[in-house]
SEGU-344303 format. One record per residue (C-alpha): residue number from 0; z, x, y. Coordinates in steps of 0.05 Angstrom, whole numbers. Last residue first. Example, Ala and Ser with C-alpha at 12.3 -4.5 7.8 and 13.67 -1.06 7.14 Angstrom:
<recs>
+-----+--------+--------+--------+
: num :     up :   east :  north :
+-----+--------+--------+--------+
:   1 :    143 :    273 :    -21 :
:   0 :    156 :    246 :    -90 :
+-----+--------+--------+--------+
</recs>
This chain:
<recs>
+-----+--------+--------+--------+
: num :     up :   east :  north :
+-----+--------+--------+--------+
: 395 :   2010 :   2053 :   2562 :
: 394 :   1965 :   2010 :   2519 :
: 393 :   1913 :   2047 :   2478 :
: 392 :   1849 :   2006 :   2468 :
: 391 :   1814 :   2024 :   2404 :
: 390 :   1745 :   2056 :   2412 :
: 389 :   1680 :   2030 :   2382 :
: 388 :   1632 :   2074 :   2342 :
: 387 :   1661 :   2051 :   2275 :
: 386 :   1647 :   1979 :   2295 :
: 385 :   1574 :   1995 :   2310 :
: 384 :   1567 :   2030 :   2243 :
: 383 :   1597 :   1970 :   2206 :
: 382 :   1552 :   1921 :   2244 :
: 381 :   1585 :   1882 :   2299 :
: 380 :   1603 :   1808 :   2307 :
: 379 :   1662 :   1815 :   2261 :
: 378 :   1647 :   1761 :   2210 :
: 377 :   1571 :   1757 :   2212 :
: 376 :   1566 :   1832 :   2223 :
: 375 :   1609 :   1847 :   2163 :
: 374 :   1570 :   1797 :   2120 :
: 373 :   1504 :   1831 :   2134 :
: 372 :   1533 :   1901 :   2127 :
: 371 :   1565 :   1885 :   2060 :
: 370 :   1501 :   1854 :   2034 :
: 369 :   1464 :   1917 :   2054 :
: 368 :   1516 :   1962 :   2022 :
: 367 :   1508 :   1926 :   1955 :
: 366 :   1555 :   1891 :   1905 :
: 365 :   1615 :   1884 :   1952 :
: 364 :   1684 :   1893 :   1922 :
: 363 :   1721 :   1933 :   1975 :
: 362 :   1709 :   1999 :   1939 :
: 361 :   1634 :   1986 :   1936 :
: 360 :   1626 :   1972 :   2011 :
: 359 :   1672 :   2030 :   2031 :
: 358 :   1631 :   2080 :   1992 :
: 357 :   1565 :   2054 :   2021 :
: 356 :   1594 :   2056 :   2092 :
: 355 :   1611 :   2129 :   2081 :
: 354 :   1683 :   2150 :   2077 :
: 353 :   1709 :   2188 :   2137 :
: 352 :   1773 :   2148 :   2141 :
: 351 :   1816 :   2111 :   2191 :
: 350 :   1771 :   2064 :   2230 :
: 349 :   1720 :   2047 :   2176 :
: 348 :   1774 :   2045 :   2123 :
: 347 :   1816 :   1996 :   2163 :
: 346 :   1756 :   1951 :   2177 :
: 345 :   1739 :   1951 :   2103 :
: 344 :   1806 :   1919 :   2088 :
: 343 :   1791 :   1863 :   2137 :
: 342 :   1721 :   1854 :   2108 :
: 341 :   1751 :   1846 :   2038 :
: 340 :   1802 :   1795 :   2063 :
: 339 :   1746 :   1758 :   2099 :
: 338 :   1704 :   1755 :   2036 :
: 337 :   1762 :   1727 :   1996 :
: 336 :   1771 :   1672 :   2047 :
: 335 :   1697 :   1656 :   2049 :
: 334 :   1695 :   1651 :   1972 :
: 333 :   1757 :   1608 :   1966 :
: 332 :   1731 :   1560 :   2019 :
: 331 :   1765 :   1567 :   2085 :
: 330 :   1804 :   1522 :   2133 :
: 329 :   1867 :   1551 :   2103 :
: 328 :   1907 :   1490 :   2081 :
: 327 :   1852 :   1439 :   2070 :
: 326 :   1804 :   1489 :   2038 :
: 325 :   1859 :   1514 :   1990 :
: 324 :   1877 :   1442 :   1971 :
: 323 :   1806 :   1423 :   1953 :
: 322 :   1790 :   1487 :   1917 :
: 321 :   1856 :   1485 :   1877 :
: 320 :   1843 :   1413 :   1856 :
: 319 :   1775 :   1430 :   1828 :
: 318 :   1797 :   1496 :   1796 :
: 317 :   1854 :   1460 :   1760 :
: 316 :   1921 :   1485 :   1782 :
: 315 :   1972 :   1527 :   1744 :
: 314 :   1987 :   1575 :   1802 :
: 313 :   1956 :   1636 :   1769 :
: 312 :   1904 :   1592 :   1735 :
: 311 :   1874 :   1574 :   1802 :
: 310 :   1863 :   1648 :   1818 :
: 309 :   1825 :   1662 :   1753 :
: 308 :   1785 :   1597 :   1756 :
: 307 :   1764 :   1610 :   1828 :
: 306 :   1737 :   1678 :   1807 :
: 305 :   1757 :   1749 :   1825 :
: 304 :   1713 :   1809 :   1810 :
: 303 :   1765 :   1859 :   1834 :
: 302 :   1772 :   1887 :   1904 :
: 301 :   1814 :   1827 :   1928 :
: 300 :   1867 :   1835 :   1873 :
: 299 :   1931 :   1842 :   1915 :
: 298 :   1908 :   1800 :   1974 :
: 297 :   1879 :   1747 :   1928 :
: 296 :   1945 :   1742 :   1890 :
: 295 :   1985 :   1736 :   1955 :
: 294 :   1937 :   1682 :   1978 :
: 293 :   1946 :   1644 :   1913 :
: 292 :   2021 :   1647 :   1920 :
: 291 :   2015 :   1622 :   1992 :
: 290 :   1972 :   1565 :   1968 :
: 289 :   2025 :   1546 :   1917 :
: 288 :   2080 :   1549 :   1970 :
: 287 :   2043 :   1506 :   2021 :
: 286 :   2058 :   1536 :   2089 :
: 285 :   1987 :   1556 :   2108 :
: 284 :   1980 :   1597 :   2173 :
: 283 :   1962 :   1551 :   2231 :
: 282 :   2031 :   1558 :   2264 :
: 281 :   2021 :   1633 :   2267 :
: 280 :   1963 :   1622 :   2315 :
: 279 :   1897 :   1662 :   2317 :
: 278 :   1852 :   1678 :   2376 :
: 277 :   1793 :   1726 :   2371 :
: 276 :   1772 :   1708 :   2300 :
: 275 :   1765 :   1633 :   2310 :
: 274 :   1782 :   1571 :   2269 :
: 273 :   1829 :   1581 :   2210 :
: 272 :   1830 :   1655 :   2221 :
: 271 :   1844 :   1703 :   2163 :
: 270 :   1913 :   1733 :   2178 :
: 269 :   1924 :   1800 :   2213 :
: 268 :   1934 :   1772 :   2284 :
: 267 :   1977 :   1716 :   2256 :
: 266 :   2023 :   1766 :   2223 :
: 265 :   2032 :   1804 :   2289 :
: 264 :   2045 :   1739 :   2326 :
: 263 :   2098 :   1720 :   2274 :
: 262 :   2133 :   1787 :   2282 :
: 261 :   2133 :   1778 :   2358 :
: 260 :   2158 :   1707 :   2351 :
: 259 :   2214 :   1732 :   2307 :
: 258 :   2235 :   1784 :   2359 :
: 257 :   2229 :   1731 :   2413 :
: 256 :   2280 :   1689 :   2377 :
: 255 :   2337 :   1726 :   2409 :
: 254 :   2315 :   1696 :   2475 :
: 253 :   2330 :   1626 :   2450 :
: 252 :   2281 :   1568 :   2447 :
: 251 :   2232 :   1600 :   2400 :
: 250 :   2159 :   1579 :   2403 :
: 249 :   2112 :   1604 :   2348 :
: 248 :   2076 :   1670 :   2349 :
: 247 :   2006 :   1682 :   2375 :
: 246 :   1955 :   1733 :   2349 :
: 245 :   1902 :   1759 :   2395 :
: 244 :   1839 :   1801 :   2384 :
: 243 :   1805 :   1825 :   2448 :
: 242 :   1736 :   1855 :   2455 :
: 241 :   1724 :   1897 :   2517 :
: 240 :   1651 :   1905 :   2539 :
: 239 :   1672 :   1903 :   2612 :
: 238 :   1641 :   1840 :   2643 :
: 237 :   1617 :   1804 :   2581 :
: 236 :   1674 :   1820 :   2534 :
: 235 :   1729 :   1816 :   2586 :
: 234 :   1703 :   1749 :   2611 :
: 233 :   1697 :   1718 :   2541 :
: 232 :   1769 :   1737 :   2523 :
: 231 :   1793 :   1710 :   2590 :
: 230 :   1756 :   1644 :   2579 :
: 229 :   1789 :   1636 :   2511 :
: 228 :   1857 :   1653 :   2541 :
: 227 :   1849 :   1601 :   2596 :
: 226 :   1827 :   1546 :   2548 :
: 225 :   1885 :   1563 :   2502 :
: 224 :   1936 :   1559 :   2558 :
: 223 :   1911 :   1493 :   2585 :
: 222 :   1908 :   1463 :   2515 :
: 221 :   1978 :   1482 :   2494 :
: 220 :   1975 :   1451 :   2424 :
: 219 :   1964 :   1518 :   2390 :
: 218 :   2024 :   1545 :   2429 :
: 217 :   2069 :   1498 :   2389 :
: 216 :   2118 :   1442 :   2405 :
: 215 :   2095 :   1430 :   2477 :
: 214 :   2144 :   1387 :   2517 :
: 213 :   2168 :   1443 :   2561 :
: 212 :   2116 :   1494 :   2585 :
: 211 :   2101 :   1556 :   2542 :
: 210 :   2141 :   1614 :   2571 :
: 209 :   2114 :   1685 :   2568 :
: 208 :   2118 :   1750 :   2530 :
: 207 :   2056 :   1793 :   2519 :
: 206 :   2061 :   1847 :   2466 :
: 205 :   2006 :   1898 :   2474 :
: 204 :   1978 :   1937 :   2416 :
: 203 :   1959 :   2008 :   2397 :
: 202 :   2010 :   2041 :   2444 :
: 201 :   2067 :   1990 :   2440 :
: 200 :   2061 :   1960 :   2511 :
: 199 :   2108 :   1903 :   2532 :
: 198 :   2076 :   1863 :   2588 :
: 197 :   2115 :   1805 :   2616 :
: 196 :   2079 :   1743 :   2642 :
: 195 :   2096 :   1691 :   2695 :
: 194 :   2055 :   1627 :   2690 :
: 193 :   2032 :   1583 :   2747 :
: 192 :   1964 :   1564 :   2718 :
: 191 :   1926 :   1612 :   2762 :
: 190 :   1981 :   1664 :   2751 :
: 189 :   1961 :   1664 :   2677 :
: 188 :   1890 :   1687 :   2692 :
: 187 :   1909 :   1740 :   2744 :
: 186 :   1962 :   1770 :   2699 :
: 185 :   1915 :   1771 :   2640 :
: 184 :   1859 :   1802 :   2683 :
: 183 :   1905 :   1857 :   2708 :
: 182 :   1934 :   1871 :   2639 :
: 181 :   1865 :   1877 :   2607 :
: 180 :   1837 :   1920 :   2664 :
: 179 :   1897 :   1967 :   2660 :
: 178 :   1890 :   1976 :   2584 :
: 177 :   1814 :   1986 :   2590 :
: 176 :   1817 :   2040 :   2644 :
: 175 :   1763 :   2039 :   2698 :
: 174 :   1716 :   2090 :   2727 :
: 173 :   1647 :   2062 :   2709 :
: 172 :   1625 :   2123 :   2669 :
: 171 :   1693 :   2134 :   2637 :
: 170 :   1698 :   2063 :   2610 :
: 169 :   1624 :   2060 :   2593 :
: 168 :   1624 :   2121 :   2548 :
: 167 :   1659 :   2094 :   2485 :
: 166 :   1620 :   2029 :   2488 :
: 165 :   1651 :   1970 :   2451 :
: 164 :   1721 :   1982 :   2478 :
: 163 :   1765 :   1949 :   2426 :
: 162 :   1829 :   1909 :   2436 :
: 161 :   1895 :   1889 :   2407 :
: 160 :   1942 :   1835 :   2431 :
: 159 :   2004 :   1803 :   2399 :
: 158 :   2024 :   1742 :   2441 :
: 157 :   2099 :   1727 :   2443 :
: 156 :   2134 :   1661 :   2456 :
: 155 :   2196 :   1634 :   2490 :
: 154 :   2201 :   1671 :   2556 :
: 153 :   2265 :   1657 :   2596 :
: 152 :   2253 :   1642 :   2670 :
: 151 :   2254 :   1566 :   2668 :
: 150 :   2320 :   1563 :   2632 :
: 149 :   2359 :   1600 :   2685 :
: 148 :   2375 :   1670 :   2666 :
: 147 :   2445 :   1700 :   2663 :
: 146 :   2464 :   1674 :   2594 :
: 145 :   2403 :   1706 :   2561 :
: 144 :   2426 :   1777 :   2571 :
: 143 :   2492 :   1771 :   2534 :
: 142 :   2460 :   1746 :   2470 :
: 141 :   2397 :   1788 :   2474 :
: 140 :   2423 :   1844 :   2431 :
: 139 :   2391 :   1912 :   2440 :
: 138 :   2350 :   1960 :   2397 :
: 137 :   2318 :   1904 :   2356 :
: 136 :   2249 :   1931 :   2374 :
: 135 :   2230 :   1864 :   2403 :
: 134 :   2296 :   1863 :   2441 :
: 133 :   2281 :   1933 :   2466 :
: 132 :   2215 :   1910 :   2495 :
: 131 :   2250 :   1852 :   2529 :
: 130 :   2300 :   1899 :   2562 :
: 129 :   2244 :   1945 :   2585 :
: 128 :   2206 :   1885 :   2613 :
: 127 :   2263 :   1866 :   2659 :
: 126 :   2271 :   1792 :   2667 :
: 125 :   2257 :   1775 :   2740 :
: 124 :   2313 :   1752 :   2786 :
: 123 :   2291 :   1698 :   2834 :
: 122 :   2347 :   1649 :   2815 :
: 121 :   2398 :   1705 :   2819 :
: 120 :   2379 :   1724 :   2890 :
: 119 :   2352 :   1794 :   2894 :
: 118 :   2384 :   1847 :   2939 :
: 117 :   2334 :   1891 :   2977 :
: 116 :   2364 :   1877 :   3046 :
: 115 :   2350 :   1876 :   3120 :
: 114 :   2275 :   1889 :   3124 :
: 113 :   2261 :   1846 :   3063 :
: 112 :   2255 :   1863 :   2990 :
: 111 :   2224 :   1826 :   2931 :
: 110 :   2159 :   1865 :   2933 :
: 109 :   2200 :   1929 :   2937 :
: 108 :   2233 :   1913 :   2870 :
: 107 :   2166 :   1899 :   2836 :
: 106 :   2137 :   1963 :   2865 :
: 105 :   2195 :   2004 :   2836 :
: 104 :   2188 :   1968 :   2769 :
: 103 :   2113 :   1980 :   2763 :
: 102 :   2114 :   2052 :   2786 :
: 101 :   2171 :   2072 :   2739 :
: 100 :   2141 :   2033 :   2681 :
:  99 :   2075 :   2071 :   2685 :
:  98 :   2107 :   2138 :   2700 :
:  97 :   2151 :   2137 :   2638 :
:  96 :   2226 :   2149 :   2637 :
:  95 :   2255 :   2188 :   2579 :
:  94 :   2306 :   2159 :   2588 :
:  93 :   2315 :   2085 :   2600 :
:  92 :   2302 :   2054 :   2668 :
:  91 :   2331 :   1988 :   2693 :
:  90 :   2308 :   1940 :   2747 :
:  89 :   2329 :   1896 :   2805 :
:  88 :   2404 :   1905 :   2798 :
:  87 :   2443 :   1840 :   2798 :
:  86 :   2509 :   1874 :   2779 :
:  85 :   2514 :   1830 :   2717 :
:  84 :   2442 :   1845 :   2702 :
:  83 :   2455 :   1920 :   2703 :
:  82 :   2518 :   1908 :   2661 :
:  81 :   2471 :   1880 :   2607 :
:  80 :   2451 :   1954 :   2595 :
:  79 :   2516 :   1973 :   2561 :
:  78 :   2485 :   1973 :   2491 :
:  77 :   2437 :   2027 :   2515 :
:  76 :   2494 :   2077 :   2515 :
:  75 :   2461 :   2131 :   2472 :
:  74 :   2394 :   2117 :   2504 :
:  73 :   2418 :   2151 :   2569 :
:  72 :   2405 :   2101 :   2623 :
:  71 :   2373 :   2111 :   2691 :
:  70 :   2403 :   2058 :   2737 :
:  69 :   2362 :   2036 :   2798 :
:  68 :   2410 :   2020 :   2854 :
:  67 :   2392 :   1985 :   2920 :
:  66 :   2448 :   1990 :   2971 :
:  65 :   2453 :   1928 :   3015 :
:  64 :   2528 :   1915 :   3001 :
:  63 :   2549 :   1987 :   3010 :
:  62 :   2622 :   1993 :   2991 :
:  61 :   2621 :   1942 :   2935 :
:  60 :   2555 :   1968 :   2911 :
:  59 :   2582 :   2039 :   2909 :
:  58 :   2643 :   2016 :   2871 :
:  57 :   2600 :   1980 :   2819 :
:  56 :   2557 :   2041 :   2810 :
:  55 :   2617 :   2085 :   2800 :
:  54 :   2644 :   2037 :   2747 :
:  53 :   2576 :   2039 :   2713 :
:  52 :   2582 :   2115 :   2711 :
:  51 :   2649 :   2104 :   2675 :
:  50 :   2611 :   2074 :   2616 :
:  49 :   2579 :   2142 :   2605 :
:  48 :   2510 :   2173 :   2616 :
:  47 :   2482 :   2130 :   2673 :
:  46 :   2436 :   2169 :   2720 :
:  45 :   2430 :   2138 :   2788 :
:  44 :   2366 :   2125 :   2828 :
:  43 :   2393 :   2104 :   2896 :
:  42 :   2353 :   2067 :   2948 :
:  41 :   2389 :   2070 :   3015 :
:  40 :   2407 :   2010 :   3059 :
:  39 :   2482 :   2020 :   3067 :
:  38 :   2482 :   2096 :   3068 :
:  37 :   2499 :   2148 :   3016 :
:  36 :   2518 :   2218 :   3037 :
:  35 :   2502 :   2287 :   3012 :
:  34 :   2451 :   2261 :   2961 :
:  33 :   2392 :   2297 :   2994 :
:  32 :   2333 :   2256 :   3018 :
:  31 :   2269 :   2229 :   2988 :
:  30 :   2229 :   2186 :   3037 :
:  29 :   2200 :   2119 :   3015 :
:  28 :   2151 :   2082 :   3061 :
:  27 :   2094 :   2125 :   3033 :
:  26 :   2107 :   2095 :   2964 :
:  25 :   2036 :   2074 :   2946 :
:  24 :   2013 :   2143 :   2969 :
:  23 :   2046 :   2173 :   2906 :
:  22 :   2096 :   2227 :   2926 :
:  21 :   2150 :   2186 :   2891 :
:  20 :   2119 :   2206 :   2824 :
:  19 :   2134 :   2280 :   2834 :
:  18 :   2206 :   2268 :   2853 :
:  17 :   2214 :   2222 :   2793 :
:  16 :   2186 :   2274 :   2745 :
:  15 :   2230 :   2329 :   2774 :
:  14 :   2293 :   2286 :   2765 :
:  13 :   2276 :   2270 :   2693 :
:  12 :   2268 :   2343 :   2676 :
:  11 :   2329 :   2363 :   2717 :
:  10 :   2376 :   2315 :   2682 :
:   9 :   2432 :   2314 :   2733 :
:   8 :   2407 :   2252 :   2769 :
:   7 :   2439 :   2221 :   2831 :
:   6 :   2372 :   2217 :   2866 :
:   5 :   2369 :   2190 :   2937 :
:   4 :   2312 :   2150 :   2966 :
:   3 :   2313 :   2135 :   3040 :
:   2 :   2274 :   2076 :   3065 :
:   1 :   2219 :   2075 :   3118 :
:   0 :   2202 :   2012 :   3158 :
+-----+--------+--------+--------+
</recs>
């Protein structure tokens, strides 16, 4: 069955983009028509520039009960976006609209449609990823949004994901795109354990929002989820040469807490791992105040010739007690923790500067380039030159 798409859009640039995208073969059942009249089962993409435009949308829905409206919001009135949920609209676009999100949300809406109607029942209503992304950016309040979702649909944790393509030529040679492969495999893996996921791309990283099942106090105790993620990381590395690094925030029961979970996941991703480099949890970061003070001191003075005695004296502990407490809280000896911090700093210089490996080694506190290379490969799994040759995954 073919459906008529009508564009009530004055912004010619946005209108032209949408018209071009709708020629995609995936939408062969959609036919663009003039806006002369609006019929009951049309699809209407409607620009929203003022609060009164929402009134128009409401009137159209009242008159045409099976009309499917996609609002295209001007960012200046983003605060009115909860009205889209009140009207039970299937999705929401914010200018400037991007092709990736346009395709995804149109397809999602069509997948929920039937021959007679496109309207979604409230209990089947998916959280819109654009709204979640703006919550993480603190560009919209979640208070009004959360009230319309049943408890089982609200995500409560964020995973912060970054990736490397180990071979810069393989992706093009084999005809796949790393960001798409990662999202496809994540969706497939989580669906196998009955989990909905929401992808929120931020160019150099991907925020993944989902709901950890009830009764689990921390993602690090979610055995089924961790097993699945570890297997996913291994699969992507061996089948595609994609290396993932994931930080996981803590669980927050309210939607507003997703912003904090996102920040926690980011911090976990950048913290020395207690167990494994590829998957790190915020809840495993030390909370002991004295240990935190020692970590702050190490982070500030990592390139110096630091000793256990020097750091222990900063928090008024004996070296023996400090070593025992530090190991218990971090999972690392003082030396291995300091080494990781130095390697972590070196990673940034390898990626973002043209300094030689020798220069980077000395500046980060290593005595010789060969020792630096040996330790780097032990920690990262690649030599410094191999790491420099990798490509960061860009999430669109």
